[in-house]
C-alpha positions as CSV (number, residue, x, y, z in Angstrom):
1,M,0.4,-0.1,-0.4
2,T,1.5,3.4,-1.1
3,L,1.8,6.7,1.1
4,D,-1.2,7.7,-0.7
5,Q,-3.5,4.9,-0.4
6,R,-2.5,4.5,3.4
7,L,-3.4,8.3,4.0
8,R,-6.8,7.9,1.9
9,R,-7.7,4.6,3.5
10,A,-7.3,6.3,7.5
11,Q,-9.2,9.6,6.2
12,L,-8.2,11.1,9.5
13,R,-9.5,14.8,10.9
14,I,-6.6,16.8,11.8
15,L,-6.5,19.3,14.4
16,H,-3.0,21.6,14.1
17,L,-2.1,23.3,16.7
18,P,0.9,25.5,15.0
19,N,3.6,27.4,17.1
20,E,2.8,30.9,15.6
21,A,3.9,34.2,17.7
22,K,1.0,36.5,16.1
23,E,-2.1,35.8,13.8
24,G,-2.0,36.5,10.2
25,P,-0.2,35.0,6.9
26,T,3.5,36.7,7.5
27,H,3.5,34.7,11.1
28,E,1.8,31.4,10.0
29,Q,3.8,27.8,9.9
30,V,3.1,27.7,6.1
31,G,5.0,24.6,5.3
32,P,3.0,22.3,7.8
33,R,-0.3,24.0,7.4
34,R,-0.1,24.2,3.2
35,A,0.9,20.1,3.7
36,M,-2.0,19.5,5.6
37,S,-4.6,21.3,4.0
38,S,-3.5,19.8,0.8
39,M,-3.8,16.7,1.9
40,A,-7.7,17.8,3.0
41,Q,-8.6,19.0,-0.6
42,E,-7.3,15.9,-2.0
43,G,-8.6,13.3,-0.6
44,Q,-5.8,11.9,1.6
45,A,-7.2,13.3,5.0
46,A,-11.0,14.0,6.0
47,A,-10.6,17.3,7.3
48,Y,-8.4,19.6,8.9
49,T,-8.5,22.8,10.9
50,A,-6.3,24.8,12.5
51,Y,-5.9,26.8,15.6
52,S,-2.5,29.2,16.5
53,Y,-2.7,28.6,20.1
54,L,0.6,30.8,20.8
55,A,-0.7,33.4,18.7
56,R,-4.3,33.3,21.1
57,Y,-2.1,33.1,24.1
58,N,-0.1,36.2,23.3
59,A,-3.6,37.7,22.9
60,V,-5.9,36.6,25.3
61,G,-3.5,34.2,27.8
62,D,-4.9,31.5,29.3
63,V,-8.6,32.0,27.6
64,W,-6.6,30.0,24.5
65,Q,-7.3,27.0,26.6
66,Q,-10.9,26.7,26.7
67,E,-11.5,28.3,23.1
68,M,-8.9,25.4,21.4
69,L,-11.5,23.1,23.1
70,E,-14.4,24.4,21.7
71,V,-13.0,24.2,18.4
72,A,-11.7,20.7,19.3
73,R,-15.4,19.7,20.8
74,T,-16.7,21.0,17.4
75,F,-14.5,19.6,15.0
76,Q,-13.9,16.1,16.5
77,P,-10.3,15.3,15.6
78,D,-9.2,12.1,15.1
79,L,-5.5,13.4,15.2
80,V,-4.1,16.2,17.2
81,V,-0.4,17.6,15.8
82,W,0.7,19.7,18.2
83,Q,4.0,21.8,17.4
84,H,6.6,22.9,19.7
85,V,4.5,24.3,23.1
86,G,8.1,26.0,24.5
87,E,6.8,27.6,27.9
88,V,3.2,27.9,27.4
89,P,1.3,26.9,30.3
90,V,-1.2,24.2,29.6
91,A,-3.5,22.8,32.2
92,P,-3.5,19.2,33.2
93,S,-7.3,19.6,32.4
94,T,-6.5,20.9,29.1
95,L,-5.1,17.7,28.2
96,S,-7.4,15.7,30.0
97,A,-10.5,16.9,28.3
98,L,-8.9,17.0,24.7
99,S,-8.1,12.7,25.2
100,A,-11.6,12.7,26.4
101,L,-13.5,13.6,23.6
102,P,-15.8,11.5,21.4
103,S,-14.1,11.0,18.9
104,A,-10.4,9.6,21.2
105,P,-8.0,11.8,19.3
106,R,-4.4,11.0,19.2
107,L,-2.1,13.1,19.8
108,L,1.4,13.9,17.5
109,Y,3.8,16.1,19.2
110,H,6.5,17.4,17.2
111,E,9.6,19.2,19.1
112,G,12.1,21.6,16.7
113,D,14.3,22.8,19.4
114,P,17.2,20.5,20.5
115,F,16.9,19.7,24.5
116,G,19.0,18.1,26.4
117,R,19.3,16.7,30.7
118,L,22.7,19.6,31.9
119,F,22.3,22.2,28.7
120,K,19.1,23.5,27.4
121,R,16.2,21.3,29.8
122,P,12.7,21.3,28.3
123,P,10.4,23.6,30.2
124,A,7.9,22.2,32.2
125,P,5.2,22.4,29.1
126,T,7.7,20.7,27.2
127,R,7.6,17.5,29.6
128,Q,4.1,17.5,30.1
129,L,3.3,17.2,26.1
130,F,6.3,15.1,25.7
131,A,4.4,12.7,28.4
132,A,0.8,13.3,27.3
133,S,1.7,12.4,23.2
134,D,0.8,9.5,21.5
135,L,4.1,9.8,19.3
136,T,6.5,12.5,19.7
137,L,8.8,13.5,16.6
138,V,12.3,15.0,17.6
139,V,15.3,16.5,15.8
140,G,17.8,13.8,17.0
141,A,18.2,10.4,17.9
142,G,20.3,10.2,20.9
143,R,20.2,12.8,24.2
144,F,17.1,14.4,22.4
145,A,15.2,11.3,22.0
146,T,16.1,10.1,25.7
147,V,15.6,13.3,27.3
148,A,11.5,13.1,25.4
149,R,11.0,9.2,26.6
150,R,12.6,9.8,30.5
151,A,9.5,12.2,30.4
152,G,7.1,9.9,29.4
153,A,6.8,9.5,25.7
154,P,5.9,6.1,25.1
155,R,6.6,6.7,21.1
156,V,9.2,8.6,19.9
157,A,11.3,9.0,16.1
158,A,13.7,10.9,14.9
159,V,13.0,13.0,11.6
160,V,15.0,15.3,9.4
161,Q,14.3,19.2,9.4
162,P,12.0,20.2,6.6
163,Y,12.1,23.8,4.7
164,D,9.1,25.7,3.8
165,A,9.3,26.4,0.2
166,E,7.0,29.2,0.0
167,R,9.5,31.1,1.7
168,F,13.1,29.6,1.0
169,G,15.0,28.5,-2.2
170,A,12.7,30.4,-5.1
171,G,14.1,29.4,-8.2
172,W,17.1,30.7,-9.4
173,E,19.5,31.2,-12.2
174,P,22.5,30.3,-10.5
175,T,25.3,33.7,-11.0
176,A,29.2,32.5,-12.6
177,E,30.7,35.2,-10.0
178,R,29.7,35.5,-6.2
179,A,31.2,37.8,-3.8
180,L,32.3,35.7,-1.1
181,D,33.7,31.7,-1.5
182,A,31.9,30.9,1.8
183,V,28.7,31.8,4.2
184,M,28.0,30.9,7.4
185,I,24.7,31.4,9.5
186,G,24.3,30.8,12.7
187,N,24.9,32.0,16.3
188,L,27.1,31.0,18.9
189,G,25.0,30.0,21.8
190,G,25.5,30.3,25.3
191,T,23.9,29.0,28.3
192,R,22.9,30.2,31.9
193,I,26.2,29.3,32.9
194,P,28.7,32.2,32.3
195,G,31.3,30.9,30.2
196,V,29.8,27.5,29.3
197,M,28.7,27.3,25.8
198,L,26.6,24.9,24.8
199,P,27.7,21.4,23.6
200,G,29.7,21.7,19.8
201,G,30.0,25.4,20.8
202,R,33.8,25.4,20.9
203,N,34.1,23.6,17.9
204,R,31.5,26.1,16.3
205,R,33.5,29.0,16.9
206,R,37.4,27.1,16.1
207,F,35.7,26.2,13.0
208,A,34.5,29.5,12.3
209,E,38.1,31.1,13.2
210,Q,40.0,28.4,10.6
211,V,37.8,29.7,7.8
212,C,38.2,33.1,8.8
213,A,42.1,32.6,8.8
214,A,42.0,30.4,5.8
215,L,39.7,33.1,3.5
216,G,40.1,36.2,5.1
217,P,37.0,38.5,5.2
218,D,36.8,39.8,1.9
219,R,35.7,36.2,1.1
220,F,34.2,34.6,4.1
221,A,31.2,36.1,5.6
222,L,30.1,35.1,9.4
223,Y,26.5,36.0,10.2
224,G,25.1,35.5,14.1
225,S,25.0,36.8,16.8
226,G,28.1,35.9,19.8
227,W,31.0,36.2,17.4
228,D,33.1,38.9,18.9
229,G,36.6,38.9,18.0
230,I,36.1,37.0,14.6
231,T,37.3,39.6,11.8
232,C,34.6,37.9,9.4
233,A,32.1,38.3,11.5
234,R,29.3,41.0,9.8
235,G,26.4,40.7,12.7
236,R,23.1,39.4,12.4
237,T,20.7,38.8,8.8
238,P,17.7,38.5,8.8
239,F,16.2,34.9,8.9
240,M,13.5,35.4,5.9
241,E,16.4,36.9,3.8
242,Q,18.9,33.5,4.3
243,T,18.2,31.9,0.8
244,T,19.6,35.4,-0.5
245,T,22.3,35.5,1.6
246,I,23.3,32.2,1.1
247,R,23.5,32.4,-3.2
248,S,26.3,35.3,-2.4
249,A,28.8,32.7,-1.7
250,W,29.9,29.3,-3.1
251,I,29.6,27.3,-0.1
252,S,27.7,27.5,3.0
253,V,29.2,26.3,5.7
254,N,28.5,25.7,9.1
255,W,28.9,23.6,12.5
256,D,26.6,22.7,14.7
257,H,25.5,22.8,18.1
258,F,25.3,19.4,19.8
259,D,27.6,18.1,16.9
260,T,27.7,14.8,18.4
261,E,23.8,14.4,18.3
262,P,22.9,11.4,16.1
263,R,21.1,12.5,12.9
264,Y,20.9,16.3,14.0
265,A,20.4,19.3,11.7
266,S,18.5,22.6,12.0
267,D,16.6,23.1,8.9
268,R,19.3,25.3,8.1
269,L,20.4,22.4,6.0
270,A,17.7,21.9,4.4
271,I,17.5,25.5,3.3
272,S,20.7,25.6,2.2
273,L,20.6,22.8,0.2
274,A,17.2,24.3,-1.5
275,A,19.2,27.3,-2.1
276,G,21.3,26.0,-4.9
277,V,24.6,26.0,-3.3
278,P,26.3,23.0,-1.8
279,H,26.5,22.6,1.9
280,L,29.3,21.5,3.9
281,T,28.6,21.0,7.9
282,T,28.9,18.7,10.6
283,N,29.1,14.4,9.8
284,H,26.6,13.6,12.3
285,P,26.1,10.0,13.4
286,G,23.4,8.5,11.2
287,Y,23.3,11.1,8.1
288,A,24.1,8.6,5.7
289,E,20.8,7.0,6.7
290,Q,18.7,10.3,6.9
291,Y,20.4,11.8,3.8
292,P,21.4,9.0,1.3
293,G,23.4,10.2,-1.3
294,C,22.7,13.5,-1.2
295,P,25.0,15.4,-3.3
296,G,26.1,18.7,-2.6
297,L,26.6,18.1,1.2
298,L,29.6,17.7,2.5
299,L,30.3,15.9,5.7
300,A,33.4,16.9,8.2
301,D,34.7,15.1,11.2
302,S,36.0,17.7,13.1
303,P,36.5,21.4,11.8
304,E,40.0,21.2,10.9
305,E,38.8,18.8,7.7
306,G,36.3,20.9,7.7
307,V,38.5,23.5,6.2
308,E,40.0,21.6,4.3
309,M,37.3,19.9,2.6
310,L,36.1,23.7,2.2
311,R,40.0,24.4,0.2
312,W,39.3,20.8,-1.7
313,A,35.8,21.9,-3.2
314,L,36.8,25.5,-3.7
315,D,39.8,24.5,-6.0
316,Q,37.1,22.5,-7.8
317,G,36.1,25.5,-9.4
318,P,32.7,27.0,-10.2
319,E,31.0,25.0,-13.1
320,T,31.6,21.9,-10.6
321,L,30.3,24.0,-7.9
322,M,27.1,25.1,-9.7
323,R,26.9,21.7,-11.1
324,W,26.9,20.1,-7.3
325,G,24.3,23.2,-6.3
326,A,21.8,22.7,-8.7
327,A,22.2,18.9,-7.9
328,A,22.0,19.9,-4.3
329,R,18.2,21.7,-4.8
330,E,16.9,19.2,-6.7
331,Y,17.7,16.6,-3.5
332,A,16.0,18.8,-1.4
333,V,12.8,19.8,-3.5
334,E,11.9,16.2,-3.8
335,R,12.9,15.4,-0.2
336,L,12.9,17.8,2.2
337,E,10.2,20.2,1.4
338,A,7.6,20.5,4.5
339,G,4.8,19.0,2.1
340,T,6.3,16.3,1.2
341,V,7.8,15.5,4.7
342,W,4.6,16.2,6.8
343,R,2.9,13.8,4.4
344,Q,5.4,11.5,5.5
345,W,4.8,12.6,9.3
346,I,1.1,11.7,9.3
347,D,2.0,8.7,7.5
348,L,3.9,7.3,10.7
349,A,1.4,8.7,12.7
350,V,-1.5,6.4,10.8
351,R,0.6,3.5,11.0
352,E,1.7,3.9,14.8
353,L,-1.1,5.0,15.8
354,F,-4.1,3.5,13.9
355,P,-3.2,0.3,12.3
356,E,-6.9,-0.3,12.5
357,R,-7.5,1.9,9.9
358,L,-5.2,0.0,7.7
359,R,-7.0,-3.6,7.8
């Protein structure tokens, strides 16, 4: 049975609770909204509706919980898809009332933030959602998954970070001349303990320093906060302008926080590939299975190897780099676009939580 056949047979009614700071199209989680609404329009789901819980919390406070429950009582969902609750207070009675609906909905919780036991510990509402979920999706297969399980999540799956094709990776005629050899976008994050960085932070800084030393500030641009003392640093770049920033260079580079976490990637990997530029980053355990045969994705086991790999890649010349970039974009469009990825996640929920509907 194909993905399409499974989704059509399951005929889920999906209530989506996206993490959106304000109401309105400029703040919407466009990728998942478009994916699930399209599923309903195309017959892969019975119905879809969204309630922007964070925007309503910011507007009316705790009243959002009563509003959401009223929407749920009217809609009677089979599946509730909840995204990143953060520190928004959720009463246990709200979760109990949701699960007690006549439709007996299952809860799919998606957590895109990286959490650990010592650094960046999940806030109480996040732990509540882990425990209340029927299936939790996280962005790493090691400590991130362990944190969710220890909080009570019964089923945990490590998933890729997709990109939103409406906001990133628009069509482009690659340029044969670029202002930069390499660009890096990312903050150097600290913890609440003075002088202590997030895991991987020291390697992240060392990588940025070495790339800057190798290329110089005229050929390497480092965007983000926390990069004091590095001459290639250019301050922050608007999140929505990442694609343009990436396309100003021949290669986008990165060294991840949580650099030993299996299968972990921020959405910058997908955004960079979708921009049509080769991307050099940390080689996390499990990437061979998570991004099989991905062209234009260069993986380094250490900051020093990353710098050597960058030199080698630049030596291949513009034509080769443009070819790698085009292949990377094709891969991202086919496998990492949010519409495709979210369909796969809903299909996973069907197989894990609604097996009776597939008989």
